[in-house]
N, C-alpha and C positions, 0 to 999 in steps of 0.2 A: 620550488612549492610544497609547500607543508606536507607530511603524509598525514592522511584521515587517521583520528582516535581509534585504536583498537577496542572494542567491546570487550566488557568480562567473557564475555560466552569466549570466544577469540585467546583472551589472556589465557585462561582456563585449561581449554588443550594444549597451548604452550611449556604452560608447568606441568602437566602429567608429563609432556615428552621430556621434559629438564629432568623429571623426580626418578623418568628411568632411564635415559640415557647421557646426565649432566647437561651442566650450561657449557653453551658453545658457540662460535662464531659460525658454524655451519648452520644451528638449530635455530640461530638468530636471527642469518640471514636467509631463510626459511618463509617469516614471520615478517618481513623487510625491516627490522627491527637492531640496535646496539646490542652486544653482548652485555653489555652493564643494565642496562632496561631489562633486559632477560633475568638479569640476577635481583633486579628490585622486583619483578611479578614473583619470582619463585619467595623472596622472604618478607612480600606479603599477601602471600598465595591464601591466608587465612580469610582477608579484608575482601580477596575479591574475588571470592566463592561465595562467600556471605551475601555479596553487593547483587543488583538487580542483574541479570545475564545481559539486558540490553542496553545498558547503560557504559559511559566509560570511565565512570571511575567509583571508589569504592564508598561504599555506606559509613561508614567510621571513621573516613578522613580527618583527620581534625589539624588545622591549619591555627595559626597563629602564637605569638608566644606563649610560654608556663605563666600561670598565676605564683608571682614572687610570694606570698603572703596565702597560700591556702586556708589553712587554719582559719588567721585574720580574719579572712573572705567570710567563711562560714560563720566566724563569732557576731560579724556587723552583722551580717544579713539578719541571721538569729534578732539581734538586738533592733533594727528597724523594723521587722515585724512584729514585734514584743509593742514598740512605742506606738505603733500606727494598726495594733491589733481594734480597737475600740475607735479609732478616730479622735481622738482625743490631745495627742499630742504632738508638738511640730518639732517637726526633725531638719535640722539645715547644716548647710555641709560644714560648717563651726564645730556644731556636735559629732558629724562624723568625725573631723578631726579629733577631738577631745578624745571620744572614745575608743576611737582606732589606737592612739597614743597610748591611754591605758589600758586596753589590750597588746597591744604589742610596739613597746616603746623605741625600737628602731625604726618605727614610722620615719619617725620625725626628726630621731637623732642622727641616722643612716642618709638621708637626703633634704634636699631647702625642702622650703614651704611650698613655692610652685611645683615643687615633682610632688608633693604629698597630694598638692590638689589634684594634681592630674589623676596619680592613681586612684583618685576618690573619682575623678568622671568617669576613669573606666572601670571602675566599679559597678557604677549606678548604669551603663553601658551592658556589664554583664549581666545585670541582676533586674533588668527594665525598672527599675527606677528612673523619674523623672520630676523634674522641679515645679511645680505644681501652686499657682494662686490660688489662695486660700477662699473658698467660698463662700464659707460660715464663721463666723465670731460669736460666743456668746458664755454664759455660765451652765447654758445646757445642750447637749449638743442635738442635731435636729433631729434622731428618732426620737426624744425624750418631748421635744414641741412638737411633731406627729401626735404624739399617745394626746398631747394635751387639745391639741385642734379636733381629732379626733372624736374624744368624747363629748367637749363642747359642741359639736357639730349633731351628736346624738341627740344633748340638749334639747337643740334649739328644733330638731324635726320633730321628735316628742311633743314638747310645750306648743309647739304649732297646732298638730293636730289633735293635740287629746286637753291638755292643759292650761292655755291662756286667753287673753282676752280676745283674742283674732280668731280663736279655732270655734266659735258660735255659726262663722259662715261656713258656707256650705260650697265645697268644691273649687276649682282656681280662686274663687275673687278673693280668697282670705291674704293669699301672699300678695295683694296690693296694698296691704296694709304692714306688711313685713320691712323696716328701712337698714339700710345697712350705711355707717359711716365713717369714713376716713380723712387722713391729714398727709399731707407732702409739702416741700418746699420750691418754692419756683424762684431762679434768681436771673437776675436782668444778661448774666450771659450764658448761651446756652449753646455753645461751639460745642462740635461733636468731636469724637474722638480722633478720628483720623482725617487726613487731607489728601488730595492729590495735587502730587507738582515732579519735580523734574529727578528724575537719576541721577543719583551722586552728587545729589544739595546733602551738603555736611552737617546743618542746621534747620529744621523747619519750625517757622517760630509762624508764631497768630497773632494781631493783634486785637486786644478787646477793647473796652468802653468803658473802664472800671478795672482797678483790682478785683481778684478773686473773689466771692461771697459779698461784694462789700454792700449789693444792693438787693435784699431778698424782698418776697414776701410770703404767707402761708396761705395754701387752700384749704379748702375743708371741702368735702365730694357728699354727698346722698343722693340717694336712689331705692328704690324699692325692689322685688326679688322678681317683680314681673316688667322692671326694667323704664318704669316711671321713673323720673327724674328731678329733684326739686333746683333752688336755684344753687350756684356754686357760693361758696362766702369765701371772699382772698380779703384778708388781715394785711394791712401795710405797718411800716413803722412810723408814729404819728403820736400825740397827744387828744384825748378826747375835746372835742369842742375847739379846738384849735386850726389854723390856717388850713391846713393837710387835710383834717376832717371834714370840713366847711365844703372844700373841693374836691373829696369822694361824694357828700352827699349831694354837691350838684352834679356829677356822672351823669349823659344823659342814659346808660345804660341800670343806671343806680336801682335796685328795689323791681324792675317791669324784668329783668334777665339776670342779672347779679347782684349780691350782695357785698358792698362796701363797705368795709370799717377801717380803725387803727388802735391800735396796741403799741406802749412802750416801746417794745421789741421784735414787733410782728409776732406775737405768738397769741394764741388763744387760751382767755383764762374763764372765769366763772362768770364776769359782764359781756366777754364776748357774744361768747352759748347762749347766755340769758339771750340778749339782743338779738341772734341770729333766729332763735326759737320764735320771736315775736313776732318778726318779720315774716319768715317762711310758712311757719306754721298756724297767721292769725286768720280771720276770716277770708279777705282778701286775696292771699296766696295758695288758695288749694287750684287753682289752675296756673300756676308757676312754675314750671318744670323742667330742667335739664338734662342733662346724661352724667354718667356716671361708668366706669367702667373699669378694668384691671389698669393699675397704677402706671407698670411700665409701658402700657399703651397711652396713656393720657401725656404722659412726660415725651415719651416719643416722638408724640404729635404736637406738643411746643416747641420741642427745638428743630422738627421739621416747618414749621411756622417762623421761628426764628431767623434759621436759615434761609428761606425764602424772600420773606423780609427784608433782609440785609442785603439781599442783592442786585435793590436796585438801593435803598435808601442808608445814609450815614446810621449814627450812632446816634440816640437820644443826646439832647444837647442839655437837659436838666431834669431834675427829681421829676415834677409835672408830667413831660413828655415818656419818664421811663415809666410811672405810673397808669398811665393810658395806654402805653404799647404793651406790657404785662396783662391788663386787663383785658384786651383784645384777643392775647394770643390764648389766655385762657378758655375765652368764654369761647372763640375758634374751636378751638383742643375739644373740649364738651360737645359741641354742637355736632362734631366732626364720627362721632363714635356711636355705634348702630346700638339698640337696646336691647337684642339679639346680646349682645356679649357681653352687657350688663346681668343677662338672667345665665347663661353658663355661668359668668362666675359667681354667681351664686350656688348652682351645682357642682361647680367645681372645689369649693370654697367647705363641700357637706353640710347649708344651711339652710337647706331645700331638701324636701326629699323626691325623691323618684323610685319609678317602679310601680308595681301592682296597688289594685285600691280596693278596697272595702266597696260594701254594696249600697251604702250611702255618700259614696262618691271620694272619702279620704283617703288619703295615702298609706299602704302600711306599713309601718314603722316600729321597729323592735325599743322595746324599754330601754332608756339610759341605763350608763353602768352606777351601782348603787355604790361604790366608794370611786373619789376622786382618782386620776393618777398618781402615785407618790412619786414625792420630791427626791432629787437624786441626794446624796449623803456628800455630805460636805468634807474638806481636806481633813477635818480634825475625827470626825466620826469614821473616815475611811482608819487613819490611823491606830484609834482604839479596838477598830474589829480587828486589824492585823495583830 
C-alpha cells in the first residue's frame, strides 16, 4: 500500500533534525521515507516552511516546461493588450504569427509553421486569451452607439412630457399616442441552427425547400408605448397591380388583421409607406391593432411556428403557398406576444420615462443634452493629430 503523504508540519520537523544531525538513513527511517526524499526536503526547505502546515505540497511548487521565449511572450502580450484596449481592432492567429516573427525571427526560422501555431496556442492558454465570435461590427463602437441612443432617449422623454403635441394629454394617456416602428426580414426557410442526431455522425445535414435566402419578405411592425398594436405590414416581391398583387388583395386576412402589398425587391419604399399609412391610420382602421415586441422574440416565435408546421406538413409547393404560409406565421407570431412585453421594450430602450412624478401627474424628466454626442474622428483626422 502506498504510504500516506507527509504534511508540511512533519516535513519541517524532519528538516530541523537533518540540519542538526545531517541527512542519514537512520533519520529517514524514523520518518518512514527514503534518504533521497529527506535530501529533497532539505533542499526545498524554504518553500516547505513557507507553505501551509496542513498541506502536503509547497505553495510555490512550479510544474510544466519553461517558456522558450519569455521576452517574446511579454512583448506579444503587451501588443495584444494594446490592440484590444479599446475593443476596436481584430486580432487573429495569423496576426500573432506575423507580429511574433517580427519580434523574434527565430519563432519561424527554427521551427515549422505547425509548431509555431502550437506555441501560439499555448501562449493563449498561459495568458487567458481565447478565440471569440465577434458580436458587433460597425463604423462605431458599441459604447459610442449607446451614447447616441441615450441622448435620443433623453430627448424623447423630455419632448413627450414637456414640448410635443402629446404633452397636452395628462397622466398615462399621452403614451397611447407615442408609437415606434421597426423592420425585419423573414425567409421561407427558418430552420434552427442546431438539431438532434446520433453520436458519431460524420455529417449533419438538413434539407431546405429552396436555396438559402431565395424567398423573403419584409415585415414592418408598429405599436404604442402602452402596448396597443397596429396591423403588421408584409411586403412581398412583385409588381403593383399585377397577378401577385391581386392575389394578396384577395387574401382573407388583408386589411382585417394584416396589411399585404408588393414591391419589386420586397423592400419598403415611399409608395409602400404611404399606402400603409392610408390603410392603417385611416378612419376605419383605428381599432385594428396587432402586437409588436422585441425583434428577437418575434423571430424566435416565427422559427418555432415554422418548425412546428413542418413536423406534419411538407414544404410549400409553389409561391402562392409560400406567401400564404409566411403570412400565417407572421400573424400568429405577433398575436402570441403580450402587450406588457411591448411596454417593457419602450422602457428598456429609454423612450418613455419612469420614476417620480410632478404634482400634475407628469413624469419628472431631466432636460435633454445641449450638445449632441460627438462623432468619432476619422482615420485621416487621427493621423493629423498624431
